[in-house]
C-alpha positions in Angstrom: 8.5 28.6 13.1 6.2 26.1 14.8 4.4 25.6 11.5 7.4 23.9 10.1 7.9 21.7 13.4 4.2 20.5 13.1 4.7 19.9 9.2 7.6 17.9 10.2 5.8 16.0 12.9 3.2 15.2 10.6 5.4 13.7 7.7 7.6 11.6 10.5 4.4 10.3 11.6 2.7 9.5 8.2 6.1 7.8 7.2 6.0 6.2 10.0 2.5 4.7 9.9 3.4 3.7 6.0 6.4 1.6 7.2 4.4 -0.1 9.6 1.8 -0.9 7.3 4.5 -2.3 4.8 5.9 -4.5 7.7 2.4 -5.9 8.2 2.1 -6.5 4.7 5.1 -8.2 4.3 4.1 -10.4 7.6 0.8 -11.8 6.2 2.4 -12.3 2.7 5.2 -14.5 4.3 2.6 -16.3 6.4 0.3 -17.1 2.8 3.6 -18.2 1.0 4.2 -20.6 4.2 0.9 -21.7 3.9 0.9 -22.3 0.2 4.3 -24.2 0.5 2.5 -26.1 3.3 0.0 -27.3 1.3 2.1 -27.9 -1.7 4.7 -30.3 0.2 1.6 -32.2 1.6 0.6 -33.2 -1.6 4.0 -34.3 -2.9 4.4 -31.8 -5.4 8.1 -31.7 -6.6 10.2 -29.2 -5.1 11.5 -27.6 -8.3 7.5 -27.4 -9.3 7.1 -25.6 -5.6 9.8 -23.3 -6.2 8.1 -22.0 -9.4 4.9 -21.8 -8.2 6.3 -19.6 -4.9 8.2 -17.5 -7.5 4.9 -16.9 -9.4 3.1 -16.0 -6.2 5.6 -13.5 -5.4 5.5 -11.9 -8.5 1.8 -11.8 -8.7 1.8 -10.3 -5.1 4.4 -7.6 -6.1 2.0 -6.5 -9.2 -1.4 -6.5 -7.1 0.0 -4.8 -4.2 -3.6 -4.0 -3.0 -4.5 -7.4 -1.8 -6.2 -8.4 -4.8 -6.1 -12.2 -3.7 -9.0 -13.0 -5.8 -7.2 -12.1 -8.9 -4.1 -13.7 -8.0 -6.2 -17.0 -7.7 -7.8 -16.5 -10.9 -4.5 -15.8 -13.0 -3.6 -19.6 -11.4 -4.6 -22.9 -13.8 -6.7 -25.5 -12.6 -5.2 -29.1 -12.6 -8.1 -31.6 -13.5 
């Protein structure tokens, strides 16, 4: 009946909203990765090290899906 239609519309709407949030987050992550890469290139970091750093960021962001960037940044070691 109409309850099934309403329930289905709700489920579809919720799923659509979740997919939009995922797309937005992926776009934000890509922008951040490009900014990190540009920063590393400006400092003449060797390409292999850039690759390893970016892989680490991808790994960390996949672990912390809530956007806990401070946690990700604290995990990196500083070079002084």
